[in-house]
N, C-alpha and C positions, 0 to 999 in steps of 0.2 A: 282850677287846673286852666290853661290856654287850650283855645279851638286852635292846632294851627294843621296842616297836611303831611305826613308824613315823609319819607322821602321813598316809599315804593311807589305811594300817586304820582308825586311829582315827575320819579323818571318817568314811569306810565305815560304820564303826558307831553313828555318831552319828545318821547319815540313816538307820537300820536303825530306831533306836530310835525315830525323829519319823516314820516310817511308820506302826509297828508303835502307836504312841501314837494318831495318827490314824485307825487302823482301830477302834478301840476306842471312840473318841471319837466315831467313827460311829454304830457298833452301839448303844451307850447312848444315842443321841443319838434317833435309831430307834424304838429299841424303846419309848422315855417317848412318843415322840410317839403310837404308837402305843396303848400303855397308857392316855391322854388321850383320841385319838378314841372307844374300845372303851367306856370309861367312859360318857365324855359320849353315847354312841348307849344303852348302858344305861340312862340314865336317863330318855333320852327313849322306851324301850318301858314303863318302868314308868308313865309320864303317860298313854301312848295308852293305855294299858289301863283308866284310871281314863274317860280321854275316850271310850273304848267304848260304856263302861258307864253309866247313872246318866241324871242330869235337871238343864240346868242352864247358862249359858251358859259358865261356865268351869268351872274343877278347883275350886276350889274350894267352890262353890255345888253340885258334884255327891259333894264327903266334907264337907256340911256336920253328917252327924249325925254325924262322929265327934270332933266337938266340937274340933276342935285348937287349941291355946292359942299355939304356938310363933310369934312375929311373922313370921319370917324363914321358915319353910316356908308361912304365909297368904302371903305379897308374893310370895313364886315361883308355889304354884297360881294366885292372882287373876291374875298377867299372862302367864301364861307362853300363848303363842299354838299352839294345837294344833288342828289344821280337822280333822273328820272327813266326808267324802266314802264317800256307797254309789256303788259300784260297778255293782256286778251284781247283778240279783232274777231268781231265775231259780227257778219253782214249778211243778210234776208233780203231778195226780192221778194214785191206781193205784187199781183196786178188786182189793184182794187177798183170797181165803176170804168175800165177800160183805161187808169192811167197805172205807169207801171211807177212806183215805190221802192226805195232801196235804203233799207234802217240798218245803222253799221252802229255798235254799240261797240267802246273800249275802255279797257280799265288800264289805270296810268297807275303804277306805285312808284314815289315817291319817298326819296330817303339818305338819310345822311348815317353816320358810325350809331348814335345816341337813339334815332327816331324813324319811324315809320308812318307812313298816312296814305289813301288810296283814293284816286279822283275814278269819275264814270262822264263819260260822255255818250252821249246819244246824238246821230245824227237824221235826220230825217231829210229825204230825196226825191 
């Protein structure tokens, strides 16, 4: 008699291979999805720092002094809708060593339709 695998053993091994392949594909798919979400959020954070600083109605006007020549970047900066909202303005005056010190703290919320971030600025005069 020849030694061989039975039909049940072959079917079990094939099912196990498919289960392992499914788990591996699920993990790689989730990793790619999380990477794309993180990449999108990082791009938003970079743009939001531009939105907080500088003057102008869109990001391109705020960066006009940098003389950007790439049309794709100019288009992106002109048409990205990033909103800036000042949420908290706290100010206090202290008299330390006969000097009047003014401390103000501002909370600035920057958001678009998918992301949001918060910046704090502290001014001491």
